[in-house]
C-alpha positions as CSV (number, residue, x, y, z in Angstrom):
1,M,-5.2,-7.0,-0.5
2,A,-4.6,-10.2,-2.4
3,L,-2.5,-8.5,-5.1
4,L,0.2,-8.1,-2.5
5,F,0.4,-11.8,-1.7
6,A,-0.8,-13.7,-4.7
7,A,1.1,-16.9,-5.4
8,A,4.1,-16.4,-7.6
9,A,7.0,-18.6,-8.8
10,A,10.3,-17.9,-10.5
11,L,10.2,-17.9,-14.3
12,P,11.2,-21.4,-15.4
13,P,14.0,-22.0,-17.8
14,G,13.1,-22.5,-21.4
15,P,12.5,-20.8,-24.7
16,L,10.4,-17.8,-25.1
17,D,7.5,-17.8,-27.5
18,F,6.8,-14.6,-29.4
19,K,4.7,-13.1,-32.1
20,A,5.1,-9.8,-34.0
21,Q,4.2,-8.3,-37.3
22,S,7.9,-7.8,-38.2
23,M,11.2,-8.9,-36.8
24,R,14.8,-7.7,-37.5
25,I,17.9,-9.4,-36.2
26,E,21.0,-7.2,-35.6
27,P,23.9,-9.6,-34.9
28,K,26.5,-6.9,-34.4
29,E,24.4,-5.2,-31.7
30,R,23.4,-8.6,-30.4
31,R,19.7,-7.8,-30.3
32,V,16.4,-8.6,-32.0
33,L,13.9,-5.9,-32.9
34,L,10.2,-6.8,-32.8
35,D,7.5,-4.4,-34.1
36,G,3.7,-4.5,-34.3
37,E,1.4,-6.3,-31.9
38,V,4.3,-7.9,-30.0
39,H,3.3,-10.9,-27.9
40,L,5.9,-12.6,-25.6
41,T,5.0,-15.7,-23.6
42,R,6.8,-18.1,-21.3
43,D,5.0,-20.3,-18.8
44,D,2.4,-18.2,-17.1
45,L,4.0,-14.8,-17.9
46,T,2.6,-12.9,-20.9
47,V,3.8,-9.5,-22.0
48,T,2.3,-7.6,-24.9
49,G,3.1,-4.2,-26.5
50,D,3.7,-2.3,-29.7
51,H,7.5,-2.7,-29.9
52,A,10.1,-4.8,-28.2
53,V,13.9,-5.2,-28.1
54,A,15.5,-8.5,-27.0
55,E,19.1,-8.1,-25.9
56,Y,21.3,-11.3,-26.2
57,A,23.5,-12.3,-23.3
58,Q,27.2,-11.7,-23.7
59,Q,29.0,-14.9,-24.7
60,K,31.4,-16.1,-22.1
61,P,34.5,-18.1,-23.1
62,G,34.4,-21.6,-21.7
63,P,36.7,-24.6,-21.5
64,P,37.1,-26.6,-24.8
65,V,34.5,-29.3,-25.3
66,R,36.1,-32.7,-25.8
67,K,33.0,-34.6,-26.1
68,R,29.6,-33.6,-27.5
69,R,27.1,-33.3,-24.7
70,R,23.5,-32.4,-24.5
71,T,23.5,-28.8,-23.2
72,P,20.8,-27.6,-20.9
73,V,18.2,-25.1,-22.2
74,P,19.3,-21.6,-21.2
75,E,17.4,-19.4,-18.9
76,G,15.7,-17.5,-21.7
77,T,16.2,-18.0,-25.4
78,L,15.2,-16.3,-28.6
79,G,16.4,-17.5,-32.0
80,G,18.5,-20.1,-30.3
81,Q,20.5,-17.7,-28.1
82,S,20.3,-16.7,-24.5
83,V,18.5,-13.4,-23.8
84,D,19.4,-11.2,-20.8
85,R,16.8,-8.5,-21.2
86,F,13.6,-7.5,-22.9
87,I,12.5,-3.9,-23.4
88,V,8.8,-3.5,-24.4
89,D,7.3,-0.1,-25.3
90,G,3.8,1.1,-26.2
91,K,0.6,0.0,-24.5
92,V,2.3,-2.6,-22.4
93,H,0.1,-5.2,-20.8
94,V,1.4,-7.9,-18.4
95,E,-0.5,-11.0,-17.2
96,R,0.7,-13.5,-14.7
97,G,-1.8,-15.7,-12.9
98,A,-4.5,-13.5,-11.4
99,R,-2.5,-10.4,-11.7
100,T,-2.5,-7.9,-14.6
101,A,-0.5,-4.8,-15.1
102,D,-0.5,-1.9,-17.6
103,G,2.0,0.8,-18.5
104,E,3.9,2.4,-21.4
105,H,7.3,0.8,-20.8
106,A,8.5,-2.5,-19.4
107,D,12.0,-3.7,-18.7
108,L,12.3,-7.5,-18.1
109,D,15.6,-8.6,-16.5
110,V,15.7,-12.3,-17.1
111,P,18.7,-13.3,-14.9
112,G,17.6,-10.8,-12.2
113,Q,14.0,-12.1,-12.3
114,T,12.5,-8.6,-12.2
115,L,10.1,-6.6,-14.3
116,V,10.0,-2.8,-14.0
117,L,6.8,-1.1,-15.3
118,T,6.6,2.7,-15.9
119,G,4.2,5.0,-17.6
120,T,3.5,8.8,-17.9
121,R,2.4,11.4,-15.4
122,Q,-1.1,11.3,-17.0
123,A,-1.1,7.5,-17.2
124,P,1.0,5.9,-14.5
125,P,1.6,2.2,-14.4
126,V,-1.2,0.1,-12.7
127,L,-1.2,-3.3,-11.1
128,R,-4.5,-5.1,-10.6
129,D,-5.7,-8.2,-8.8
130,G,-9.5,-8.6,-8.7
131,S,-10.9,-5.5,-7.0
132,E,-7.5,-4.3,-5.9
133,T,-5.7,-1.6,-7.8
134,L,-2.2,-0.2,-7.2
135,S,-0.6,2.5,-9.2
136,G,2.7,4.5,-8.8
137,E,5.4,6.2,-10.6
138,R,7.3,2.9,-11.0
139,I,6.3,-0.6,-10.2
140,L,9.0,-3.3,-9.8
141,L,7.8,-6.9,-9.8
142,K,10.1,-9.6,-8.4
143,L,9.2,-12.6,-10.5
144,D,10.9,-15.1,-8.2
145,S,8.8,-14.0,-5.2
146,E,5.7,-12.1,-4.3
147,D,7.5,-8.9,-3.4
148,V,6.8,-5.6,-5.1
149,D,8.6,-2.3,-4.8
150,V,6.6,0.8,-5.8
151,K,7.7,4.4,-6.1
152,Q,5.0,7.0,-5.3
153,P,2.3,4.4,-4.6
154,R,-1.4,5.1,-4.7
155,V,-3.5,2.2,-3.5
156,V,-7.1,1.6,-2.4
157,L,-7.3,-1.2,0.2
158,R,-10.8,-2.5,-1.0
159,R,-10.3,-5.8,0.8
160,S,-10.3,-4.0,4.1
161,L,-14.1,-3.8,3.6
162,P,-16.6,-6.2,5.2
163,E,-18.3,-8.8,3.1
164,Q,-21.1,-7.6,0.9
165,G,-24.4,-7.5,2.8
166,S,-22.6,-6.8,6.1
167,A,-24.7,-4.9,8.7
168,N,-21.7,-2.5,9.1
169,P,-20.8,-1.1,5.7
170,S,-17.4,0.7,5.6
171,S,-15.5,3.1,3.4
172,P,-12.4,1.9,1.6
173,V,-9.0,2.8,2.9
174,S,-6.8,4.7,0.4
175,V,-3.0,5.2,1.0
176,E,-0.4,7.5,-0.6
177,A,3.3,7.6,0.1
178,D,6.7,8.1,-1.4
179,R,7.5,4.4,-1.4
180,L,5.8,1.0,-0.9
181,V,7.6,-2.3,-0.4
182,L,5.5,-5.5,-0.3
183,V,7.1,-8.3,1.7
184,K,5.4,-11.7,1.0
185,A,7.1,-13.7,3.8
186,S,5.7,-11.3,6.5
187,R,2.4,-10.5,4.7
188,L,3.4,-6.9,5.1
189,A,3.0,-3.7,3.1
190,R,5.5,-1.1,4.3
191,F,4.8,2.5,3.3
192,T,7.5,5.2,4.0
193,D,7.9,8.9,3.7
194,D,4.9,11.3,3.7
195,V,2.3,8.6,4.3
196,V,-1.3,9.8,3.9
197,V,-4.2,7.5,4.8
198,R,-7.8,8.4,3.9
199,R,-11.0,6.7,5.0
200,G,-14.3,8.6,4.7
201,D,-13.9,12.0,6.3
202,T,-10.8,10.8,8.2
203,V,-7.2,11.8,7.1
204,V,-4.2,10.3,8.9
205,K,-0.6,11.5,8.2
206,S,2.6,9.9,9.4
207,P,6.2,9.3,8.3
208,R,5.8,5.5,8.0
209,M,3.2,2.8,8.2
210,D,3.0,-0.9,8.1
211,A,-0.1,-2.6,6.8
212,R,-0.5,-6.2,8.0
213,Y,-2.7,-8.9,6.3
214,D,-4.0,-12.3,7.2
215,A,-3.5,-15.5,5.2
216,D,-6.5,-14.7,3.0
217,G,-5.0,-11.3,2.0
218,Q,-7.5,-9.3,4.2
219,L,-6.2,-6.2,5.8
220,T,-6.1,-6.6,9.6
221,R,-4.0,-3.7,11.0
222,L,-2.3,-0.5,10.2
223,E,0.6,0.6,12.3
224,L,1.8,4.2,12.1
225,R,5.0,5.3,13.7
226,G,7.2,8.4,14.0
227,G,4.4,11.0,14.9
228,V,0.8,10.8,13.8
229,D,-1.7,13.5,12.9
230,V,-5.4,12.6,12.6
231,R,-8.1,14.9,11.1
232,Q,-11.8,14.0,11.2
233,G,-14.2,16.8,10.5
234,D,-13.5,19.6,13.1
235,R,-11.5,17.2,15.2
236,R,-7.7,16.8,15.4
237,A,-5.8,14.2,17.3
238,T,-2.0,13.7,17.6
239,G,0.3,11.1,19.1
240,E,3.6,9.4,18.6
241,T,2.1,6.2,17.4
242,A,-1.3,5.0,16.1
243,D,-2.7,1.5,15.4
244,Y,-5.8,1.0,13.2
245,D,-7.8,-2.2,13.7
246,A,-9.5,-2.9,10.4
247,R,-12.1,-5.3,11.9
248,E,-13.2,-3.0,14.7
249,R,-12.5,0.1,12.7
250,T,-10.9,1.9,15.6
251,L,-7.7,4.0,15.9
252,V,-5.6,3.9,19.1
253,L,-3.2,6.8,19.7
254,L,-0.3,6.4,22.2
255,G,2.7,8.6,23.1
256,D,1.4,11.8,24.6
257,P,-1.9,11.6,22.7
258,R,-4.1,14.7,22.5
259,L,-7.5,15.4,21.1
260,Y,-8.7,18.8,20.0
261,D,-12.4,19.4,19.2
262,K,-13.3,23.0,18.7
263,D,-12.4,24.6,22.1
264,D,-12.2,21.2,23.9
265,V,-8.7,19.8,24.7
266,L,-8.2,16.3,26.0
267,S,-5.0,14.3,26.8
268,G,-4.3,11.0,28.5
269,D,-2.3,7.8,28.4
270,R,-4.3,6.5,25.5
271,I,-7.0,7.8,23.1
272,D,-9.3,5.4,21.2
273,L,-11.2,6.8,18.2
274,A,-14.1,4.8,16.8
275,L,-14.2,6.0,13.2
276,D,-17.8,5.0,12.4
277,S,-19.6,6.1,15.6
278,K,-17.0,8.9,16.3
279,E,-17.0,7.8,20.0
280,V,-13.8,8.7,21.9
281,R,-12.4,7.0,24.9
282,V,-9.4,8.5,26.9
283,E,-7.5,6.6,29.6
284,K,-6.4,8.8,32.6
285,A,-8.0,11.8,30.9
286,K,-7.1,15.4,31.7
287,G,-8.2,18.4,29.8
288,R,-10.4,21.5,29.3
289,L,-13.9,21.1,28.0
290,R,-16.0,24.2,27.0
291,P,-19.7,23.3,26.8
292,E,-20.5,26.8,25.4
293,A,-18.5,26.0,22.3
294,H,-21.2,23.5,21.3
295,K,-24.4,25.5,22.1
296,S,-25.0,26.2,18.4
297,E,-25.3,22.4,17.9
298,G,-28.3,22.2,20.2
299,G,-26.6,20.0,22.8
300,A,-25.7,20.6,26.5
301,G,-22.0,20.3,26.0
302,V,-19.5,17.9,27.5
303,S,-19.2,17.5,31.2
304,P,-15.6,16.8,32.5
305,A,-14.9,13.4,33.8
306,T,-15.1,13.5,37.6
307,G,-14.1,9.9,38.3
308,G,-16.0,6.8,39.1
309,G,-19.2,7.7,37.4
310,Q,-20.8,7.2,34.0
311,R,-18.9,8.4,31.0
312,P,-20.2,11.8,29.9
313,E,-21.6,12.0,26.4
314,H,-20.5,14.4,23.7
315,P,-23.6,15.9,22.0
316,E,-22.3,16.4,18.5
317,A,-20.5,13.2,17.8
318,G,-21.4,10.6,20.5
319,V,-18.1,11.1,22.2
320,G,-17.6,9.3,25.5
321,V,-14.6,10.2,27.7
322,S,-13.6,7.7,30.4
323,P,-13.2,9.0,33.9
324,A,-9.7,9.9,35.0
325,T,-8.2,7.0,36.9
326,G,-5.3,8.6,38.6
327,G,-1.7,9.0,37.7
328,G,0.7,11.9,37.8
329,R,0.3,15.5,36.8
330,G,-1.1,15.7,33.3
331,P,0.4,17.7,30.4
332,E,-0.5,21.4,30.1
333,H,-2.8,22.5,27.4
334,P,-3.0,25.7,25.4
335,E,-6.0,27.9,25.7
336,G,-8.5,27.0,23.0
337,G,-8.3,24.5,20.3
338,A,-5.6,22.9,18.2
339,P,-2.3,24.7,17.9
């Protein structure tokens, strides 16, 4: 997900170039009004919109100048004065390097080096980088780093897919949450509160999730914590934690993991779910398997693991259950399927 970690640098000091159909200076309010096809540019940052307001910085009294000196160029200038803030409205478009963003309202804090982009319920703000698209209720871009803070994020992790022409095609991973924080230094995307992950027919829910990336911006791992609920077709699996390996496309459940499949109930120390083949492996497996629940599918059902032998096969989804390898008394299971 390269949009998370594309190179960025602080806005350099210097004047701001602008174009607009009309301009009005209001000295008493210490602001400049720009209307009609507004175009703001400084270094590699470009912001366009229908209207803009530039708010001048408050003048601070300084020591008397005894000798005329060449003063440095202020952080941001317009009309020869330092500007603290730009507010842009109407069809806002932002470009910086490979990134583009769109919204209805932008608030650029020059000293704070942040740009906040908002939109409407029907048209939320969107951040793009190549094939990656990130939207949310509010997108905060930190211009002096690669960090991004998103409220109510909606994102499709398209760069979690294999290269075009791969023998193992995959479905994209989409994520929703209440908040997303992108941390450049750690190559980390942290989703919190009501996280929902979708991939094909699989839906995973958890209170929080960390997405980790390699140096090329490719998704490598999803780490879900605080209780995990997985749904895949008629199956349901639960555990305290889950780790998704993007390369192997497997999900590993730990912390009293349990798997419910119709009337089958399995538990163990660890449950591995292969999301493509739907194969399942359980370490130190215990459970109740009901072959008659699968008669309508034309298979012979699932034989319980008896230890030491070949893994039994699950007729409807290619499920393999590893033999029990010992350990203490297993957890008790309710009669039937998922609670």
